N, C-alpha and C positions, 0 to 999 in steps of 0.2 A: 746545112740549111736549118733554120729554126722555124718550126711550124707555128703559125699564129693561132690564137684562140679567137672565139667569136663573141662579140658583144652586140646584142640586138641585131644580129644578122650581118654584122660587119667585122672584118678582121682587126685585130689589135695585137700588140706585142708589149710585154713588160720588160723589166730589166733583170729579174732573177731567173737565170737560165736553169732549166730542169733537163738533165740528161736521163733518158729512159734506156735501160740496158737489159739485155736478155738474161733471164735467170739461169739459163743453161750454161752459157760460156762467158757472160759479161760483155758480149759484143754490143756496140751502140745501135739501138733500134731507132733512135731519133732524138731530136731536141724540141722543147717548147719552152715557154716561160710561164711563171706564175702570174695570174691575173692581178693587176694593180688594184688598190683600194678604190681608186677613181673609176676603173672599168667595172668593178663589181657593183658599185653604186649606180653606174649608168645602166647596167644590165637590169638590175632590179627595178629601177625607176621606169625604164622602158617597158618592162613586162607589166607593171602596174598601169602605165599609160595606155598599153595596147589591150587592156582587158575588154573594153566595150567593142573595139574593132574586131577582135578575134571571135568574140561571142556572136557577132553579127555576120561573120564571114559566110557567104553562101556555101552550101554543102558541096557543090561541084568544085569550088576552089580548094576547099580542104582535101577533097578526094583526089583532085588532080595533083596536088603537091605530094601526097603520100604515094600515089601511083608513080610519080616521077622518081622519088627516092628509091622505091622498090626496083624500078627498072634500071636505074643507074647503079645500084648495088649489084644487081645481077651482071651488068656489063663489066664491072670492075672486080669481079669475084676473086680472081687470083691475086690482084694487088692488095685487096682488103684482107684476105686470108693470110697473106705473107706478113702483113703488118701485125695482125693479131698474134701470129706465131712469134714474131720478133720481140714484141714487148711483153708478152705473157708467158712464153714458153710452151704454149698449147701446141700439141702436135698438129702438123699441117692438115692431116685428114680430118681432125675435129674442128679446126679453124674453118675449113671449107664448109663443113656442115653448119657451123654457126652463121656464116654468111647466108647460106641457103635459108636458114630459119628466119633471119632478119628480113630477107627479101619477102618471105611470106608474112611476117608480122606487119610490115608496112602495107602490103597488099590487103590484108584483112582490115587494117586501119582505114584504107580507102573505101572498102566495101561497107564497113560499119558507119562511116561518115555519111554515106548515101542512104543508109537505113535509119538513121537517128531521127525519129519523127515524133515520138510521143504517142499518146493514146486518148481516145474519147471515152468518157464515162457518163452514162445517163444517170441523172439524179432523181428522176421521177419514180424511183422505187419506193420513195417515201412521199405521202400526199403533200407535205409541206413544200416539196421541191418540184412540184409539177411545172413543166415548162422550162426546166433548167437542165443544162448539160455542162460537164466539166471537160476542158482540154488540159490534159496532164502532160507536161513536158519536163525534161531535165535540162537544167542550165548550169554552166560552169560555176564552181564555187569561187573561182578566181585563179590568179597565177600560181603555178606549181613549182616547187623546188624538187627536182628529181636527183637523187643521190644514188649512184650506181657502183657496183663492186668490180673487182678486177677479174673475176673468173669467166665472165662473159662480157668482154669490153664493148662488144657491138650489140648483141641481141638484148641484153638487159638494159642498155641505153634505149634501144628501139622500143622496149616495153614501157619506157617512160614517155618517150617523144610521140610515138604514133597515137596512143590514146588521147594525149593532151591535144594534139592538133585536130584529131577527128572530132573531139568534143567541143573544140573552140576555146581552149584555155592556153594562155601563154605559158612557156616553161623555161626555167633556168636549170641547166644540167650541170651537175658537179660530177665529173668522172673520177674514178679511183686514182689516187696519186701514182700508183704503180703502172697504170695502163691508160694514160690520157690520149694517146695518139690516135687510136681508132675512133674515139668519139669526135675528135677534131676533124678527122677525115669525113665523118658523117656530116659535120657542119658544112663542108664543101658542097655536098649534095643538097642539103637544105637551102643553101644560098642560091642554088639554081632555080628554085621555085618562086612562085608569086606570093608567098606568104607575107603579110604586112610586117613592117619594121617593128621590132620589139616582141614579136611572137615567140622567139627562141634565142637562147644564148648558150654557149658551152664554155664553162669557166674552170680551168685547172687552178684550184685553190687548196691550201692546206686545211686540215681538219678543223683548226681553230677558227678559220674564216667561215667554214661551213656551219659551225655552231652559231655564229652571228646571223647567218642566213636563216637558220632554223627559227631563230627568235624574231626575225623581221616580220612585222605585221602585214607588210605588203605582199607576202607570199603565204596565203592562208591555207595552202595545201602542201604537205610534205609526203613524197613517195620515196621510201627508203628500202633498199635491198642491201643486206650486209650482216654484220655480226650481231648477236643477241644483246650484249651489253650496250653497244652504241645505239641500237634500235630503240630499246626501252628508255635510254637516257633522252633520246629525241622526244619520245612521247611525254616524258616528265617535264622536259624543258618547254614544251609547247602545248599545254593542256587544253587551250582553247582553239587549237587548229585541228583540221582534219588530217590525221596522220595514218598512212598505210605502211605496214611493216612486213617485209618478207625476210625472215631471219634464219632460215635453214633448220637443220635437225640431225638426227642420227637414224636415217631411214632404214626400215626393216623389210626383209622378204620372208614370207612364210611358204614353206613347201609341204604340201599336203600328202597324206598316205597314198593317194591315188596317182602319184607321180613316179611310181617305181619302174615303169617300163623304160626301155632304153631310149626311145625317142624323147619322152618327157624329161628324163634325167639329163640327157644331152642338151636339150633346149634350156632348162633351168640353169644348169652349170655354166653354159656358155654366156647366158645373159648376166648371171651374177658375176662371173669373172670379168666380163667386159665392163659392166657398169658399176662395179666396185672400184675399178682402177682407171677408168677413162678420165682424162684431164687430171691425172694424178690424184684422183679422189676429190678434187676441188669443185665439187658440185653439191648443192644443198640437198639434193635427192640421190646422191651417190649411195649405193648399197653398202651399209656399214654393219648391219646385224642380219644374220640369217637364222631362222628358227625352222629346222627341218624335222618332220615327224620321224620318230625313231625307226620306223619301218624302212625309211629311205635315206636316213642321215649318213650312214657310212658310205654307201655308194655315191651319194651326192658329194660328200667331202672329197673323195678320191677324184671325182671328175672336175670339181672346182679347182683343186690344186693343179691338176694336169692342164686345165685351160688357162689358169693364171701363168703357169710356167711357159706357156707358148706365146704369151704377149711379148711384143718387141719393145724394148726400152732403148733410149738413145737420143740422138739429136732431133729436136722437134721439127727441124726443116726437112728431115727425111720422110717422104710420103709413107714409108713402111713402118714408121715408129707409132706404136700404140700408146705408150706411156712416157711422158716427158718429165721435166722437173717440177717441183713446187714453185710458188711465186718467188721465193727467196730462201736462202739458207736457214735463217731463223725459223721459218715455217717447217722446214725439214727436220731441224733439230728438235722442235717441239714434238713432232710425230715420233721421232726416235725415242724421246724421253717417255712418252706415253706408252709405247710398245714395251720398252725396257721395264717400266713400272708394272705392267701387266704380267710380264714374264717373271719378275721377282715375286709376284703374288700367286704364281702357279700356272699361268697360261703357257701354252706350247705354240711355238712357231712352226708351221707346216711348210712354209716357203717364204723367202724374202727376209726382211729384218735387218739389213745392213746398209746404212746410209752412205752416200757418196756426194759430198757437197750439198747442193740444193736438191739432189735427186734421192728419193727414197723408193726402194724397189717395191713392186706389188707384193703385198704381204698378207698371208692367211694365218689367222690365229684360231685356236680352240681352247677349251677349258678356261675361258676368261672369267674371272669373278665379275658379278653383276655390277659391282661398284667401281670397277676399273674405268679410267677415263675413256679408253678406247671403246668401251661399251656404252657408258651412260652420258658421255659428252659428245660433241660433234668433232670427230677427228680431223675432218677436212684434209685427208691424205689417203694414199692408196692402201688402205687397210680394211680387211673384212673379218668379222668375228662369226664363226660357225658354232651353232649350238643344236643339240638334239632335244626334242620335247616329246612327251608321251601322248599328247593330244592337241588338237587344234585349239581347244579352250585354253590350254596352257600357253600355246603360242600367242594367241590374241592377248592374254593377260600380260605376257612378257613384252609385247609390242607397246601396250598401253602403260607399262611401268617406266615411263620416260617423261621428262618434262617437255619433250618436243612432240609435235604431231603434224608433220607435213604431208607425207604420202607413204603408203605401204603397198607392196606388191604381194599378191597371193597366187601361188601356182596351184591350181586345182581345175578339175573339169566338173565339179559338183556345183550345180546352180544354187542349191540350198546353202552351201558353204559361202558362195560368193555373196549372197544377200545377207547372210549373217555377218560376214566380215564388214560389209558396208554399214551394217547397223551398229556393231559393237566397237569397231576400231575408232579410236579418238584421234582422227587425222583429217586433213582437208581433202584427201583423195585416196581412193582404193583402186589399184590396178589389178585386174584379174588376168591371170595367165602370163604375167610379165613382171619385171622388176619395178620398184617404185620410181625409178629414174625416168620412166616414160613421161613425156610432157608434150602435148599438142599445144602450140602457142596460141591457138584461138579459144581454148577451153579455160574456164575459171581455174585459177591455180593459186594456192596459198594454204596456210596452216592454222592450227589452233595451239593453245597453250603457249610455250615459249617460241614456237615457230612463227608467231606474228599475228597480224590482224589485217583484214582486207584481202583483196584478190587481184592478181594479175590475169593476163589474158585480155585481148583488146577490149571486147565489150564489157567485161567485168570491171576492168580498170576505168573505162569511161563512166560507168555508173558510180565508181568511187570518187571520181574527180568532179562529179556533178551532184546537184540536188533537185528535188522535184519542185516545180512551180505550177500552180493550178490557176487556170483562167476559167471562171464560171460565166456561162452565157445564159441570159435570162430572156424569157418570152420566146422560147424555141419550140417549134412543133416537132417533138422528138419522133 
């Protein structure tokens, strides 16, 4: 069976068949087709044509549609999770969690649609404006081009779609070429709603077509999640558009000197091991660098290695599997090359380090030079680098000595350290008592420096997709 794509809420099929295969064993996950040039034009034209209708859509209609998608995703959890696993190689346990997160993301979208009201501002604080009041509302900037990555083929599409619908903006979704099937299944659920024609499309297209969409003036907003070079090239190609970029990083965890008791060490080691390796490290907030105070570094290292070696690798369809393959063999070869380069420069492999096809084992490194790619670039693989530091100031300096700045985790019980970390760390978010990989889908999420610009999280994204419009009322008895 060939899965159709979605053009302005209706199914369509092209002639160029795309086979989507599992990165683990090459098994066929499904088929779809590349959207034709005619269908791409129809989708963009429909989005532009639906701009006014979507903006005027009553809040209860937007909320009902998002509630429906949330409910239907929950009902089809096992089917959707199995599809995520089949096309991305994500272990089933993590695929189920992704579905649960998307269920929540659409639910929060419904809640925010109901709360999206604007504010009143009295203007008579100045004598010249006596008798005047301002109604400040946010209105959609226009149709959105949402470009999603492969590592969360459902929830990162949800983070494009839910805020757009909640804010009243039409959206054209371009899923990742490696993982289009989950986004197309989401289209089935959107089609069950009462959203107006043209309010959404899901188009599997190659990247060169996406470049044309980026330049299309009928899509004045671009929301992109993906690689750094592509993200900034989008910004450069569309300087007059509103562009939001979530571009990843090399997230760090700092372990303070107050974490030397057994309970604290066990917690930190377990969390670092799990979230350095989950999804084969293919998360932009995967733990990549660890800076542990020298008082606890040796004990922490032993426990991290022990915890990593307990992780189960294997077939992603096995519910017991913790770590599956990377998205393809070239990705695994790149990780292998970076680790080998670090070892040649003096790094030591404490566990892992031997590739098998598209699978790279959970790997722990130490004594890694600061300029090695596995330390200063985004490895996007199951590799973590452990370093000892003499002070928290040194740790924070090491965190900041990066061109990225997405999130940082700080393991400490010291409130002063927590507030200092939030003040000095050059990142979009600081997580105290846990890894940088923690993300609540309703909170503002995004980075600084090469980690991008703008924020995800439903309400934060709605603000990015909209702009303020002021209505001044005159002759009002305030």
